[in-house]
N, C-alpha and C positions, 0 to 999 in steps of 0.2 A: 505494500500498499505505500502511496506516495502523497502525503499530507499537502505536498505543495500544490497539488492540482485541486485542491478543494478550495471554492471561492468563499470569501468572508460569508458568515450566516448573516442574514437581513429579514426583517419581518415586514420590510417596506410594502411589498405587494400584497400580503395578508391583511395589513392595515388598511390599505387603499380599498380592497373588497369589503371590509367590515365597517358597518355603521352601528347605531345604538340597538338595532334588532338583532344582527347577527352576521355572519359571512355571506354574501350575495353569491348564488350559486354560479352564474356563467360571466365572461368578459367577452367584449370586442377588442381583438387585440390587447392591449394592456389596461382598457378602460372598464371598470364594472357596467355589466348589462343589467340595468335595473328591472328592465320588462320582463325578464325571467325569475325574479323573486328569490327566494331562499330555499334551501331543502335540510332536513336534518341530518342526511348522511354527511353533509359537508361541515356541518356545525359542531358533529361529533368528532369528526377528523380534526378539526381546529381546536377543540379543547385538547385532544390528545397531544397535538403539537405543541400549544401553549404551554401545556404541563412540561412536556419534555425541554421547551427552551428555558422555562423557569428553573427545572431542575439543573440544567446545564451549568447557569452562572448567576442564578437569582436575579434574573433578568426584569425589571421594572415594567418594560414595555409589555412583556408576555404576562405579567401578573394582571396588568390592566386589562387584557384581552379576556381573562377567564370567566369573570362575571358575565360577561355578555354571550359567551356561548353556552355557559351552564344556564342561565335564565332562558335562553333559546330552547334549550332541551325540555326545561319545565313547561314553557308555554305549549309546547308540541304534544306534551303528555297528556292522554284522554283520562277520563274519570276512572275507567276501569283499569288503569296503569299501561295499556299499550301507548303506540305513539303515531301521530300523523308524521307525514314526511314533507309535503309542499305546503309553502306559505307565499302569497302574492307581495308586493313591494307595499301593497295597501295593509299588509298583515291580517288579510284575510285567509282562512284555511281553504286549501284546495283539494284535500282528500279527507276522507273519514278515518282510514287505518292505513298506515303505510306499509310498505314490503317488509318482508322477514330479513333483508339483508339491512335495510335501515333501522329495525328493530335491533339486531344483533349488533350492528357498529354502536350504536348509542349505548348498548348493556357495556360494551368494552369500553367505551370513554368513562361511563360512570364507574366501573368497577377499577379502571387506571387510576382516576382522580379519588377513590377512596383510599387506594393503596399508597398513594404519594402526595397527599393534600397540601398546600401551604400552610392551611391552618384549619381548626376544627370547624367552623361554620361551614366551609366548603364540604368537608367530609361528611358532615350530619345532613346537609342539604342534599349531596348526591346519593347517600345512603338511603335517604326517604324514597328518592326517585327509583333508585335500584330496586328496592325491596317491592316497590309497589308493581314493578315490571315482571317479578318472579313468577306471578301464576300463569304469565303466558309462555314461559320456556318449555312446558310438555305440550304446547299446541304448535311448536314449530315442525315444519315438514320438510324445508329444503337445507340441504348440507350446509350452504354457506351462511344461512342464517343461524344455525346450529353452531357453526364454527366461530363465528364471530361473537356469539353468546359465550361461548366456552371459553374464551381468551378473556372476556369481561368477568366471567365468574371466578376463573383463576387468580386474576388479580385482587379480587375481593376476598379471596379465601387466603390470600397472602396476608392480608391485613386480619382477617377474622377465621384463623386455622381452627377454631374448636366449633365453628358451626356445621355440625353434622348434617343438617337438614340440606344445607345448600351444597356441601360436599356430595350428598347423594344425587342432588341435581346434575352436578359436573359428571358424576359416573354415570348418570341417566342420558345426558346428551352426548358423552362420548360414545357410547355402545353403538348408536345409528351409523357414526363416521366408521366405526370398526367392522360393523356387519354390512355395509355397502363395499367396503375395500374388500372383505373375503368374498362377496358376492361376484364382484367384476374383475379380480386380480387373474391374471393368466400368466403364462410362462414368459412372455414378452410384453406384458401390458400390466403395470405395476400403478393402478389408479382405481379411485372410488366411484367411478361412473363409465359409461361407454365412450365418453367424449370429453377433452379438456375444453373449458368454456372461458369464464372470465374469474380474476381474482385467485387463479389455481392455486397458488402457493397459501393461502390461507388455510386450507385443509391439512397439510401436514405442521403447518404453524400451530394451528389449535391442537392437534395432539402432542405436540411438544410441550405447550403450555399444561394441558392436562397431565401429561407424565411428570411436570415439577412439582405438581401437587399431590399426585396419587402414587408415584413411583411405580407405575404400572409397566413393566419393561416391555410387554406385548405391545403397547400403545407406542413405545417409543421406537420400537423395531420397525412398525408399519409406517410411522412418521419418517423414519431415516429412509426406509427403501422407497417410498412414494417420492421424497425429496430427490434421492438419486436419479428416478425416472424423469421427474421434470427437469433436473439439471441436464440429462441426456436430450432432451428436445429443445432447450432453449439455450443452452451455453456450449453446445458442441463446436461453434466457430471462433472461440475464444473470447468472443463479447456476448452481451445479453442479447437475445432476440425473442421476445416473449410471444406467446401464442396469438397470432392476429383474430379479431373479431370478424373477420369475413369467412362465415360458415364453421368458426372453430375446427378443432382436430378430432376428426370422428376416428374411432379404432380402426387400424388397418388403412387409413386415408393419409393425404399429404397433410403437413402441417401448415397452415396458412401463415402467411408473412404479415400481411397488414390487414386491418388498422392495430397499430399498437398502443396501448394506454398506458399512462403513467401509472395507475394504480397497480398495474401488474408487477411493474418495477419495484415498487414500495412493498409490496406483499413478498417479492423475493429478498430485499434488503431486510426486512425483519423476519424473514425466515431463517437466514444466515446467521442473523445476529443470536436469535434464540439456540440455533444449532450451536454456534460458539459457547453460549451460555451452558448449554447441556454437556459439551465435550470438551471444551477447551482445545479442540483443534484448530491449529492456525490457518487450515485449508478453507474455513468457512470465513475468516476474516478478508481472504483474498478473494474468495467468490463473491462476499459482500459489496466489496468496494468496486469489483468488476461489473456488478450490477449497477450500483450507483452512478458509474461513469457512463451510462446509457443516457443519463441526462445531460452530460456533459459532452457528447458527441460519439462516443464509442458505441454506436449503434450500427445497423445496416444500411443507414443512409448517410452515416457521418457528418451528421448535422447535430449541434448543440439544441437541447430543448429548453434549457436554462438560459433565460435572457439577462444577461449582466445589467442591462439598463435599467428595467423595470423591477428587475430582481425577482421576476415571475416566471412560471413553466408553461410552455407551449403545450397545446391540448392533444398531441399524439403525433405519431409517424404514419402517413398515408402513402399510398403507393404514389401520389402525385406530388409528395413532399411533406412539409411542415403545416402541421395546423397551428396557424399564429395566433389563435385565440388563447388567453391565459387565464382560465377559470379556475374556480377554487379547488376542485378535485386534483388537478394536476399540480396546481401550485403548492397544496398541502402535501400530496405525494412526494414532490420533491423535499420540500423542507422536513418532513418527517425523516425520509431517507438521509436527508444531511446530519440530521440530530443524530441518526442511528449509526452513521459513521463516526461520528465523535465520541459516542458511547462505545462503541467496538474499540476504538483507540485507547481509550481510559481503561477498558476491561484489560485489553492486551498488556497494559503497563502494568496493571496491578497483578495479572496472573504471572507476569514475569517475574515481578518483585518478590511474590509468595514462593515461587519455585526456587529462586536463589536463597530464601531464608532457610527454606526445609531440606535443600541439598545437603547431603553430609560432607563434613569437611574431611579432606584427604590428609 
């Protein structure tokens, strides 16, 4: 990993997209597109990003963003504990119930906040929203909704390791991923479904988080095997080339190259960070950095998605070139990936120090 390649971290574009309601969903080039309003997914990601930024260096700028994103999550929670997803610029609800993905990402952000809140009021507020959502965990049907929820639940259990009821919820959510993997796995197909679609790395990432809490070696084994399979499809050229969303990758078919989305790369970066924390194997830091460099131009088109002028991130790679819009999803994916790289560097330094201390003297 070459730290010299990492641009200086900046919240400039995230702040540009954020008003007193939340973070705006889309942008036209580097300008907020107010016509498209807000969504829960992006504000959940923004909460995670702001927390990571605050944890890194106690950034006052990041701390001031936290209540905006947290209050947005509160505003979008329904009376029964579920969440809406879309809000107009006029603050009008645009749906009655959001997707399972948006639900899971929100649980992830709340669990993360509970595990590392900067003060008790944030932790208690997030705890209320989180616990109100719990009755909906068992109603999830889609693997990615479950996976995102598993990650949030794992963070919650780090802060509340004696909560046996929610430990059982974690075990209950992990089981369908394991069953789906067993059902679809073949000699040359190590995946959870008959195709790879979007946000693929979230599935093994969730199992690694579950393993961290439960210490179930079978769960870790499936996570590592499916991660290696995803590696073989996306990293074979020496740089990251995520599964394109033009038809996805059907079992036995060709891997589509375009369009490539920033959230795919963020999920890969977070997967390798978690794999490194689980194994302390340096190869995962190297793969994490290779994945991150997709944003900086180490990709199939050899063009950077990160914009040094706006401090935002372009919305993806298309066959015709770069999508120059710089919406919240892609910008937050970049910022979270950037912060994950810095976290990996810190961990690598800590592990090296610890190994030196424990090495026997000759």
